[in-house]
Steps between C-alpha positions, in 0.01 A plus 500: 500500500616490862863424553603212727695608810765297687711540812875493434664655810449495873636732771407453868598680822313343787513428874597134418768578249647727239491371140257247344706191600532582872136612508379183332701261716383669813142465383543132430666449838218678685732761636352788697640846461312652789686627804529790748506846334849641484439801280390704803418451870156337500497418869194723564302360204226237531669327202879467521566261213530524119658337200806712445743464206839386627843579361386726219787723382376749236867562392496155335235621256499877493758777479569616860426864424171416333404255770520778758235686306254209508274388778540127581177417305664639186835331570312168524329565171810598308696211646228243427471634145875459448472138622204441266682642198809292572288194538328566167819535307374808318781717354373847547781641285353337189133557584263775391441651845199696376329152485592414860275633771471506880200425716601485866267589777509555879226497756636774732820644356791660685408466865857505627565824325174650623585404864850636470401835346217554744749465776724754333205736468397476867850499638684740269242699309387521137832612361654164590272295271700317234455618143473129415212443736216513239675295228604240763154465657246501211376162396568525127875520558540119504391497136660835421843412638492154339430652162780753553750246624451270200409764240156357436292738294187299437172517689566591864257513789447428867209308641382562853217269602607412855563128535385431136777729367754240378239284322339807339842616380585168335148469354508843360843438355370179347226701320751760375694228320191310394367803310841570339607819685827344619711190436633469856372620837671505838210449746429438865468657840725631778460599863707621791243602761629341815528844664372652825202683361385222262525225760323722751220560250440132437522430874231756564278323243561176686593345170831348605580181682602547863670165534821676600651209695475263198586706198548202267156374587323831474401494137254202473260535211183300514582375857235534767752678731599774255469845646625747233758536228871562540660786308778420254722698263689447175431493127394255230567589139449296183601555139210449261555473127288439196553140400628614159774713660600230750529233238692727265778545757497142624378583846430248777120510549379429855128517440228669294260765635161419361235697697445796727202633695450795731199656661370658823289381795351847533419400863743626773835672534670203668261202531437269208151461357297226666559152358770628259248572228710744303818304560330210332389728217864617463626146460225434253607805301857362480374159381274661236791721381705179455207313342531197729267316729533500882571127489833570315650670808726282719631738756408832663764715667261655747502852641475317830594781748444317830215741589163365618295664225730457201567132533133418556380710205771395259416135576127573434598674178695202373208263595252732331686513165645153483222292656599138543829566328601721797570177691731371227709821504820556690483839687791642698614833648869592497416784739523235769877519441569857361237696685289741299708720272205736438566654155781254425295185596361447151849530351662229708190284483500520120869378513404218733220399266719508191756273684218272608407453130858447386597257776170322574564576865237673717623710793322429829280699738704464818341533843167375361462263787123489530296673235187685605174306469391684185843448337503152361711537180839348437734769638815295453589516873849502642711349216542562132350250258612351172202527263446570133372852460404609152283802576526723809326810628626767745271722699556839665239685693557850634359760740244718320342189353763442222509147358748378249569153348763385255485166322811316377571169334784283394655620179424300188590595144 
């Protein structure tokens, strides 16, 4: 018999706030975290804006010596995991840590470290490369360092599915608990890719918004004047537990995870499949996994990147699957405020969806001033909305044709 899985802890590091409370209040207030890039001189770049994390001090969460041996993407992951554990109230000293696992992914990995060490190589030669270069850069170190920091000896893995990473990680962790291989999983995504080479790469693809003079208006999902996504950074980590384990320790339960779907477009390395056919199938898989009808869904936290193709095709996917019910759904994209956190997007969007369920408040899609002609759904424009939400779905769609959907509902005994 499949175990029920619940969310008991939340840890968020985002461009609009550090910690679940600041993050959530910023979402409800429609706050934009987009501004001029300060991590490096972007004056020669076609895109000079991003959603940077402000005022993050790794020393508040990680031993200083250890933090120096971590790329920022790993620092974000360990710090967000610490927040999530503290929020959950789990006492690791009394837990069987062989039954606690880690599933934290990243889309790109240690870009800051890669940039820095390449500079050392070209300027000073191969003998000046840091011995910590490899273990700082490789993508699995977010999960690896988190497991080491907290002594977690259960299932441990790293998901890398581009922009679907965070959702895949949480969905995979859900399945680990559901089948009984762990009692608790630390799961989510992390990213720190606002670096010269990564931004230059996305600029060359013409994937990023060039609205440099109006940073706070640059990310505008579903709006007819959208012209690309805005890069963001940070981490979103949740604590998942079997219901049995959570109840036994008297945990506060935010929501229940009830379904998960993931598949592939098998179409193009960057463009989504026409009309969102496989994205629709992915959502259908999550509903089938949960055993509920499409009409039970109240809210969709959309992938909503602010790119011409994604927003159109995700809207078509929703219409295809939900039919007339699509027009009764609330759909919003928090990327309008945070930017696109790439591998971390699914993590913070899961947290936003969980808090939507708990508070019956839907975060808005800011900058959605005039939706495109083909986009006629309820995108919750401009301001947050008080509305009862019992079942919610969160989508993530990544380069390479990766689709991932997680389905959550209000917890009921």
